[in-house]
Backbone as a ProteinNet text record, in pm:
[ID]
protein_1_A
[PRIMARY]
MPKIVDRDARRREIVETYLRVVARDGMEAASTRALAAELGVSSGALWHYFDGFDEVLFRAFQLIFERTNVRIAASTEAKEGVGALLAMLEELHPLDKVTRDEAYVVTSFWGRVPSKPSLGVFQSRVEERWRADIRDHLADGVRLGELDPAIPFDGVADTLLVLVVGYQVEHVLRTPVAAPERQWRAVDQVLTPWLTELGRASSGLDRREAASDLTG
[TERTIARY]
9944.1	9796.9	9835.4	9819.3	9861.2	9809.8	9981.7	9944.9	9847.4	9825.6	9730.8	9761.7	9747.8	9787.1	9732.6	9746.6	9671	9648.1	9580.5	9525.6	9606.3	9488	9493.4	9611.1	9699.8	9811.6	9904.4	9940.7	10051.8	10024.9	9857	9864.7	9876.3	9912.2	9919.8	10110.5	10162.8	10345.6	10326.5	10291.6	10344.5	10298.1	10213.1	10200.1	10324.2	10330.3	10456.3	10574.9	10569.6	10732.4	10749.7	10639.9	10628.1	10635.5	10625	10630.9	10800.9	10861.4	10952.6	11070.1	11033.9	11117.5	11141.3	11015.3	11004.3	11092	11072.6	11142.1	11324.3	11317.6	11475.2	11553	11414.9	11528.6	11487.7	11312	11297.2	11186.4	11093.2	10929.7	11025.7	11106.6	11166.9	11203.8	11216	11297.1	11196.4	11071.3	10969.4	10920.5	10947.6	10851.8	10864	10721.4	10684.2	10857.2	10889.9	11006.3	11126.9	11071.8	11211.4	11119.1	10999	10857	10875.2	10879.9	10887.5	10990.7	11098.5	11277.5	11320.2	11208.4	11232.9	11170.5	11040.3	10987.5	11003	11116.4	11199.2	11078.3	10970	10856.3	10848.6	10868.3	10799.6	10731.9	10765.4	10660.4	10480	10472.5	10359.7	10283.5	10383.8	10321.5	10258.9	10308.4	10204.5	10065.8	10021.5	9919	9777.5	9836.4	9773.2	9722	9736.8	9696.1	9586.5	9707.2	9619.4	9579.7	9459.8	9413.5	9521.1	9632.6	9717.2	9788.1	9892.6	10004.5	9900.8	9732.3	9709.4	9590.9	9538.5	9578.3	9635.6	9802.4	9866.8	9889.6	9899.2	9899.1	9799	9684.9	9540.5	9571.1	9588.6	9625.9	9723.2	9823.4	9885	9910.4	9800.7	9763.3	9670.2	9586.7	9506.6	9615.7	9699	9757.1	9834.8	9876	9958.3	9838	9725.5	9622.2	9624.7	9628.2	9647.6	9740.5	9835	9970.1	9972.1	9912.5	9922.2	9862.1	9701.2	9664.7	9693.5	9796.7	9851	9909.5	10041.4	10155	10041	9930.8	9886.5	9811.6	9759	9701.7	9779.6	9982.8	10017.5	10062.1	10116.2	10143.2	10102.6	9916.5	9847.5	9795.1	9805.9	9761	9744.9	9908.5	9929	9862.9	9796.8	9804.7	9680.7	9600.5	9461.9	9537.6	9393.3	9365.1	9481.9	9594.7	9649.8	9736.9	9801.8	9931	9901	9735.3	9748.2	9743	9642.9	9633.9	9826.5	9870.6	9969.3	10063.7	10048.5	10114.3	10023.4	9947.5	9864	9929.7	9935.1	9952.8	10124.7	10204.6	10325.7	10361.1	10197.6	10243.3	10166.5	10099.6	10053.9	10145.5	10209.9	10270	10406.2	10477.4	10585.8	10675.4	10762.6	10859.5	10939.2	10980.6	11087.9	11104.4	11148.7	11101.9	11032.6	10961.8	10849.1	10776.6	10731.9	10603.7	10640.3	10771.2	10814.1	10801.7	10832.6	10816.6	10715.5	10625.2	10450.8	10420.7	10459.3	10394.9	10410.8	10577.5	10580	10427.8	10425.2	10296.8	10168.3	10156.5	9999.5	9965.4	10070.9	10060.2	10032.7	10095.3	10131.3	9946.4	9868	9784.7	9733.6	9714.4	9609.6	9637.4	9764	9781	9707.8	9597.2	9554.5	9413.5	9339.4	9276.5	9169.8	9235.2	9172.1	9127.4	9156	9151.9	9057.7	9059.2	8967.5	8928.7	8773.4	8737	8703.3	8636.2	8620.9	8738.4	8859.4	8990.5	8942.7	8888	8883.4	8807.9	8726	8651.1	8636.9	8812.5	8849.5	8938.7	8966.7	9058.3	8906.1	8835.9	8714.6	8700.4	8710	8651.2	8810.7	8930.8	9054.1	9066.9	9026.1	8960.9	8847.2	8765.3	8614.7	8644.6	8771.7	8830.9	8926.2	8991.3	9066.8	9039	8976	8903.6	8818.7	8699.8	8642.8	8733.7	8860	8975.5	9013.9	9040.1	9074.3	9024.3	8937.7	8793.1	8740.2	8764.2	8771.9	8864	9015.5	9141.8	9074.9	9042.8	9012.4	8926.1	8787	8705.4	8777.3	8814.5	8904.1	8985.9	9084.1	9128.2	9034.7	8974.3	8872.1	8787.3	8809.1	8748.9	8861.2	8986	9106.6	9110.2	9065	9114.9	9240.4	9257.6	9347.3	9423.5	9215.9	9177.5	9033.9	8991.9	8947.7	8792.7	8709.3	8591.9	8499.3	8543.2	8500.9	8562.6	8648.2	8720.2	8587.3	8612.2	8555.6	8594	8527.5	8552	8558	8473.3	8485	8582	8591.5	8689.5	8800.9	8892.8	9023.1	9063.1	8971	8966.3	8957.4	8931.8	8984.3	9061	9137.1	9270.4	9352.9	9348.7	9440.9	9489.4	9324.6	9342.5	9419.4	9392.9	9410.9	9574.5	9623.4	9764.7	9854	9767	9853	9852	9732.2	9732.2	9805.4	9815.1	9912.8	10101	10114	10241.8	10323.9	10201.7	10272.2	10288.2	10204.7	10219.6	10357.2	10424.9	10481.3	10628.2	10631.6	10719.2	10782	10716.8	10747.9	10743.6	10734.9	10812.3	10929.2	10938.3	11123.4	11109.3	11001.7	10974.2	11016.3	11078.6	11108	10992.5	10883.7	10764.9	10762.3	10790.6	10764.6	10914.9	10972.4	11085.6	10987.3	11028.6	10945.3	10954.7	11026.8	10994.9	10897.8	10877.1	10746.8	10638.3	10603.6	10471.3	10480	10536	10493.2	10461.8	10557	10458.2	10375.5	10315.5	10253.6	10077.8	10126.4	10038.2	9991.6	10096.5	10129.5	10043.1	10022.9	9987.8	9802.7	9766	9630.5	9613.7	9681.5	9585.9	9626.8	9742.6	9779.3	9643.6	9549.6	9468.5	9374.4	9373.9	9290	9333.6	9462	9554.7	9544.8	9523	9537	9677.4	9694.1	9822.9	9872.9	9729.9	9812.2	9812.9	9729.1	9731.7	9868.8	9890.2	10087.2	10202	10146.8	10265.5	10243.7	10162.4	10146	10142.5	10204.5	10146.7	10315.9	10394.4	10510.2	10584.3	10481.6	10508.6	10639.4	10689.1	10768.8	10911.1	10879.5	11047.2	11020.2	10908.4	10905.4	10945.4	10907.9	10963.4	11116.3	11154.6	11300.3	11390.4	11284	11407.2	11398.1	11287.8	11271.5	11377.1	11418.4	11479.3	11636.1	11672.2	11779.3	11865.8	11720.4	11746.9	11732	11654.6	11545.5	11631.9
8233.2	8274.9	8281.1	8227	8237.8	8428.5	8439.6	8521.5	8574.2	8713.4	8750	8770.9	8750.2	8786.7	8835.3	9028.6	9036.7	8983.4	8949.7	8826.4	8923.9	9021.3	9194.3	9195.2	9267.2	9304.3	9221.7	9167.5	8982.5	8929.7	8927.5	8964	9060.4	9128.6	9297	9248.1	9221.4	9159.1	9127.1	8985.3	8875.4	8984	9067.2	9057.1	9229.4	9269.3	9352.9	9289.6	9217.6	9120.1	9072.6	8982.6	8947.5	9047.3	9170	9300.1	9323.6	9362.5	9374.2	9225.1	9117.7	9048	9049.8	9097.3	9090.5	9212.3	9346.3	9444.5	9451.9	9356.7	9335.2	9238.4	9112.8	9016.6	8976.1	9062.5	8931.8	8870	8936	8768.1	8675.8	8622.3	8443.2	8424	8510.8	8475.6	8473.3	8517.6	8547	8386.9	8271.8	8219.4	8223.2	8121.1	8076.6	8050.2	7940	7941.8	8009.6	8124.7	8265.7	8355.8	8382.1	8443.5	8430.5	8301.6	8279.6	8253.1	8243.8	8321.4	8448.6	8481.3	8610.8	8675.2	8649	8659.2	8571.1	8498.8	8399.9	8308.5	8254.7	8142.4	7985.9	7920.1	7789.8	7835.8	7761	7802.4	7784.2	7682.3	7591.1	7705.9	7798.5	7891.5	8008.8	8015.3	8131.7	8146.3	7986.9	7954.6	7899.6	7960.8	7987.3	8101.6	8199.8	8325.2	8376.8	8246.1	8257	8133.9	8156.7	7998.7	7931.9	7981.9	7963.2	8028.1	8066.7	8122.5	8298.8	8213.5	8270.7	8374	8335.3	8499.8	8532.5	8509.4	8635.8	8710.7	8693.4	8700.8	8831.6	8860.5	8898.9	9028.4	8963.9	9089.2	9160.6	9125.2	9239.5	9314.3	9261.1	9349	9453.5	9408.8	9469.7	9633.2	9528.7	9675.6	9764.7	9756.9	9769.6	9869.5	9872.5	9925.2	10104.9	10037.3	10125.7	10230.6	10166.4	10288	10318.7	10288.2	10394	10505.8	10458.6	10552	10646.6	10599	10761.9	10811.7	10760.5	10762.1	10883	10833.8	11005.6	11062.7	11033.4	11152.8	11259.6	11213.2	11348.7	11362.3	11323.1	11379.5	11465.5	11444.2	11558.6	11642.3	11640.3	11702.9	11898.6	11912.5	12086.3	12077.8	11942.5	11954.1	11941.1	12039.1	11968.7	11976.2	11874.1	11837.9	11771	11809.7	11715.4	11696.1	11858.8	11835.9	11647.1	11686.3	11606.8	11455.2	11445.6	11279.2	11216.8	11318.1	11283.9	11214.2	11263.6	11286.8	11143.4	11099.6	11037.5	10864.2	10886.6	10799	10772.1	10879.1	10828.5	10692.6	10765.2	10626.1	10513.5	10486.8	10365.3	10304.7	10364.4	10299.8	10258.9	10101.9	10031.8	10151.5	10253.4	10338	10405.7	10338.1	10304.5	10189.6	10151.3	10069.6	10026.8	10111.1	10101.5	10030.5	10115.3	10067.7	9905.6	9961.5	9786.3	9665.7	9735	9536.9	9510.5	9661.1	9625.6	9519.8	9550.3	9500.7	9355.4	9295.3	9193	9090.9	9150.3	9133	9113.3	9213.8	9248.6	9136.4	9117.7	9046.4	8856.9	8830.6	8727.3	8678.4	8754.8	8771.6	8793.4	8850.2	8792.7	8654.9	8632.7	8478.2	8408.5	8404	8330.4	8324.9	8473.4	8463.3	8406.4	8282.3	8257.2	8118.6	8053.8	7963.1	7969.6	8116.7	8199.6	8306.7	8342.2	8421.5	8539.2	8483	8558.7	8691.2	8631.1	8680.3	8860.2	8847.3	8938.7	9040.6	9008.5	9135.8	9296.4	9175.1	9330.8	9425.2	9361.5	9390.1	9530.4	9486.6	9536.8	9663.9	9661.5	9788.2	9850.7	9747.1	9893.8	10002.2	9919.7	9991.2	10072.5	10072.8	10144.8	10306.3	10272.9	10333	10454.9	10396.6	10491.8	10535.4	10454.5	10469.1	10621.9	10657.8	10774.5	10871.5	10849.1	10943.2	11018.2	10919.7	11005.8	11063.3	11001.6	11096.9	11191	11238.8	11390.9	11459.1	11385.1	11497.5	11561.9	11409.8	11490.7	11607.7	11586.9	11674.7	11813.5	11821.7	11957.1	11953.6	11894.4	11960.9	12041.9	11985.4	12092.4	12234.7	12222.7	12327.5	12440.1	12394.7	12495.1	12517.9	12464.7	12507.7	12433.5	12286.1	12196.6	12134.5	12090.5	11978.7	11997.7	11932.3	12032	11953	12026.2	12007.6	11867.4	11831.8	11740.5	11648.4	11579.4	11460.3	11368.4	11222	11106	11086.8	11119.3	11124	10996.6	10871.4	10759.5	10687.8	10680.8	10572	10561.4	10774.6	10822.4	10729.6	10734.5	10727	10526.1	10439.2	10326.7	10309.8	10353.5	10367.8	10379.7	10465.9	10492.9	10428.2	10316.9	10212.8	10115.5	10098.8	9920.1	10006	10118	10119.9	10043.2	10140.7	10136.8	9951.7	9860	9714.6	9649.9	9740.7	9666.2	9655.8	9755.7	9783.1	9719.7	9689.9	9593.1	9451.6	9390.4	9314.4	9318.5	9414.9	9418.3	9410.2	9521.7	9536.8	9409.3	9327.1	9154.3	9060.9	9071.6	8975.9	9041.1	9178.2	9166.5	9245.8	9291.2	9336.4	9444.5	9520.9	9709.7	9773.6	9697.5	9796.6	9874.6	9802.5	9881.8	9991.9	10015.7	10123.4	10265.5	10289.9	10412.3	10551.1	10547.8	10653.6	10609.1	10478.9	10423.9	10436.4	10455.6	10416.2	10573.1	10683.9	10776.6	10838.4	10761.6	10812	10768.6	10678.8	10593.6	10646.3	10720.7	10818.9	10927.5	10996.2	11112.7	11059.9	10955.3	10986.2	10946.3	10854.5	10875.6	11047	11159.3	11290.3	11349.5	11337	11429.4	11510.3	11414.5	11442	11605.1	11560.8	11635.7	11735.7	11785.9	11882.1	12027.7	12083.1	12256.8	12257.1	12411.5	12467	12465.1	12521.8	12553.8	12371.5	12297.7	12157.1	12104.8	12138.8	12066.1	12125.8	12304.2	12322.6	12302.8	12290.1	12221.9	12104.7	12008.4	11875.3	11835.3	11868.8	11823	11688.4	11648.4	11547.7	11498.1	11648.4	11599.1	11642.2	11675.8	11616.3	11513.9	11479.7	11332.6	11244.7	11255.8	11167.7	11183.8	11257.4	11312.6	11275.2	11234.9	11240.9	11063.3	11003.6	10903.4	10769.1	10873.8	10822.8	10817.5	10941.7	10969	10861.8	10792.5	10763.5	10603.2	10574.7	10489.2	10343.6
13504.4	13403.8	13268.7	13185.2	13069	13013.3	12901.4	12840.1	12732.6	12776.3	12674.3	12539.9	12415.4	12286.1	12225	12210.5	12044	11943.9	11936.1	11790.7	11703.9	11659.8	11524.1	11530.8	11723.7	11607.4	11615	11666.2	11619	11515.6	11379.7	11304.2	11195.4	11261	11160.9	11154.6	11280.8	11303.9	11181.4	11191.1	11052.2	10949.3	10895.4	10767.1	10715	10858.3	10822.5	10805.5	10844.5	10838.7	10713.2	10678.9	10519.1	10465.2	10424.7	10324.8	10388.7	10476.9	10537.3	10432.5	10473.4	10422.3	10257.6	10209.5	10049.9	9971.2	10078.4	10047.6	10044.1	10145.9	10167	10056.5	10076.5	10014.2	9881	9843.8	9687	9745.4	9642.5	9624	9684.6	9609.2	9610	9790.8	9843.8	9930.8	10029.6	10015.6	10130.7	10160.3	10188.1	10208.4	10379.2	10342.4	10503	10559.3	10615.3	10631.8	10711.4	10609.4	10605	10681.5	10636.6	10762.3	10910.3	10935.8	11062.6	11125	11085.4	11089.1	11178.9	11045.5	11078.5	11219.6	11271.8	11372.1	11476	11440.2	11561.1	11630.3	11514.9	11540.1	11484.6	11541.6	11422.1	11326.9	11171.3	11144.5	11143.3	11192.3	11209.9	11337.7	11360.7	11468.6	11374.3	11295.4	11199.5	11186.7	11177.5	11152.6	11225.4	11396.1	11477.1	11512.1	11357.1	11298.1	11161	11077.1	10933.7	10897	10840.5	10780.4	10699.3	10610.5	10532.2	10430	10347.1	10301.4	10239.9	10146.6	10166.1	10127.5	10296.8	10430.8	10381.1	10363.2	10446.5	10358.4	10190.4	10089.4	10106.4	10118.9	10118.5	10222.4	10339.3	10481	10391.8	10283.2	10293.5	10180	10098	9967	10035.1	10134.4	10170.4	10286.3	10310.5	10400.3	10291.7	10183.1	10079.2	10014.8	10007.5	9987.1	10076.5	10178	10306.9	10312.7	10300.2	10254	10116.1	10017.8	9911.4	9898	9956.7	9979.6	10070.5	10169.7	10276.2	10239.7	10069.7	10028	9919.4	9932.7	9778.6	9814.9	9961.6	9984.7	10056.2	10090.2	10092.6	10024.8	9876.4	9705.7	9658.8	9682.7	9653	9721.8	9848.5	9923.4	9879.2	9874.1	9796.6	9626.2	9552.4	9470.2	9349.8	9267.3	9187.5	9038.4	9009.4	8885.7	8800.8	8704.8	8620.5	8742.9	8841.8	8891	8983.1	9000.7	9102.1	9066.6	8951.8	8869.7	8851.6	8838	8773.7	8947	9044.3	9164.3	9204.5	9204.7	9241.3	9205.1	9076.7	8926.8	8986.8	9009	9049.6	9161.6	9287.6	9366.7	9340.6	9208.9	9158.4	9060.5	8973.1	8902.4	8978.6	8940.7	8966.8	8930	9024	8973.3	9024	9163.4	9260.5	9364	9471.8	9502	9589.6	9643.7	9717.8	9654.2	9473.4	9525.4	9362	9360.6	9237.2	9335.4	9475.3	9562.2	9570.2	9583.8	9617.8	9532.3	9386.2	9252.8	9248.9	9326.9	9357.2	9426.6	9504	9640	9587.1	9495.7	9429.7	9330.4	9239.3	9156.5	9201	9295.9	9322.2	9447.4	9481	9524.8	9404.4	9288.7	9171.1	9150.8	9132.5	9071.7	9144	9344	9410.2	9354.4	9239.9	9254	9151.3	9057.7	8936.4	9052.6	9118	9218.2	9339.8	9394.3	9447.8	9423.9	9344.7	9299.7	9431.8	9497.7	9611.5	9684.1	9604.7	9707.1	9608.1	9449.1	9384.7	9389.4	9437.6	9546.9	9587.2	9663.4	9764.7	9605.6	9553.6	9438.5	9351.2	9323.8	9245.4	9313.1	9465.4	9573.4	9576.9	9568.9	9518.9	9437.4	9328	9167.8	9187.3	9268.9	9245.5	9338.6	9416.4	9504	9425.7	9335.5	9232.7	9162.1	9099.1	8964.5	9023.1	9110.9	9194	9207.5	9226.4	9245.9	9146.5	9026.5	8885.7	8851.3	8818.6	8817.3	8817.3	8939.1	8991	8988.7	8942.3	8928.6	8789.1	8684.5	8553.8	8526.9	8717.1	8607.6	8687.5	8794.6	8795.3	8739.9	8668.4	8539.2	8434.5	8405.3	8348.1	8414.4	8550.3	8598.8	8572.5	8560.5	8616.7	8501.6	8412	8205.1	8156.5	8273.3	8227	8109.3	8077.5	7988.1	7921.6	7840.4	7692.1	7769.6	7791	7838	7770.1	7622.9	7585.6	7661.5	7753.7	7752.1	7789.8	7787.5	7785	7917	8052	8155.2	8194.6	8182.9	8214.7	8101.9	7985.7	7873.8	7954.6	7972.8	8006.9	8184.1	8262.1	8396.3	8359.5	8308.1	8315.5	8236.1	8112.6	8017.2	8179.6	8246.3	8281.3	8444.6	8449.2	8531.3	8507.7	8421	8345.7	8292.7	8267.9	8297.8	8426.3	8486.9	8634.9	8634.4	8633.1	8681.4	8598.4	8426.9	8361.5	8321.5	8378.8	8471.1	8572	8631.5	8784.2	8741	8653.9	8535.1	8515.1	8382.2	8313.6	8406.4	8512.5	8605.6	8684.2	8684.9	8706.9	8595.6	8549.1	8408.8	8375.7	8438.4	8332.8	8270.7	8147.5	8009.9	8019.6	7883.2	7895.8	7864.3	7854.8	7896.4	7947.4	8099.2	8200.3	8239.7	8107.3	8174.4	8201.4	8308.1	8329.7	8258.2	8162.5	8053.7	7960.6	7975.3	7882.7	7952.7	8067.2	8116.7	8133.7	8178.6	8125.1	8025.6	7890.6	7779.5	7767.2	7775.2	7788.8	7826.7	7974.1	8007.1	7940.6	7858.3	7820.2	7634.1	7628.6	7534.7	7519.5	7692.7	7704.5	7728.4	7780.8	7836.7	7719.7	7629.9	7543	7452.4	7381.1	7357	7427.7	7543.3	7614	7692.8	7672.4	7761.4	7665.9	7729.3	7690.1	7730.5	7600.8	7664	7804.7	7862.4	8034	8084	8060.8	8112	8072.1	7934.8	7930.8	7981.7	8014.7	8066.3	8239.7	8274.4	8409.9	8481.4	8362.8	8394.5	8397.9	8329.5	8377.4	8361.2	8231.2	8195.9	8057.1	8031.3	7942.9	8030.4	8155.1	8266.3	8299.6	8303.8	8398.8	8298.3	8171.2	8032.6	8051.4	8051.6	8022.7	8109.3	8223.3	8400.3	8396	8339.7	8376	8322.3	8197.3	8020.8	8101.3	8193.7	8190.9	8349.6	8444.7	8561.7	8531.2	8445.5	8473.4	8416.4
[MASK]
++++++++++++++++++++++++++++++++++++++++++++++++++++++++++++++++++++++++++++++++++++++++++++++++++++++++++++++++++++++++++++++++++++++++++++++++++++++++++++++++++++++++++++++++++++++++++++++++++++++++++++++++++++++++

């Protein structure tokens, strides 16, 4: 009797293996041949489960989105307002090995979008979800007295979201702009006009910038 293969499980295994190779060996090493070798199969066997490498990248992008949301939920669970917002941004910005490795995969996926605009639809959904969460944290900050009630929620949420996307690109391009302290400084510049004294004290932004300057 032929062996029954769980196609969904196999597809996820391939995508997880791809992300593992990226994290261990770097984006340049994560070729089709390397992925097949890691799985112990022929390169052709991969395409029994995917239509091509673009689909592998797309599934990897989806998995990164899922993993990021799990991390955000864990890091914001005991926080609210500005504290929760900054905890969320810490999971989105390329500030440690996990988020930096993810930035390479994410930007590679974006590079496919101009030739396949349909791939960009998922990016829009991702941004809608994160933008809504950012806006909710800002609203909580107002409720807690950490932010000025006059804060333009939509404009600040859009700016913070664009910073997330921009810093992933800057990291992949390996520019000085992507230094952790400069990432936090930009967030600080966006929030400072609206932070109350309570918000400034509870945000820990000064500590984050100082710590990043020492370790970055």
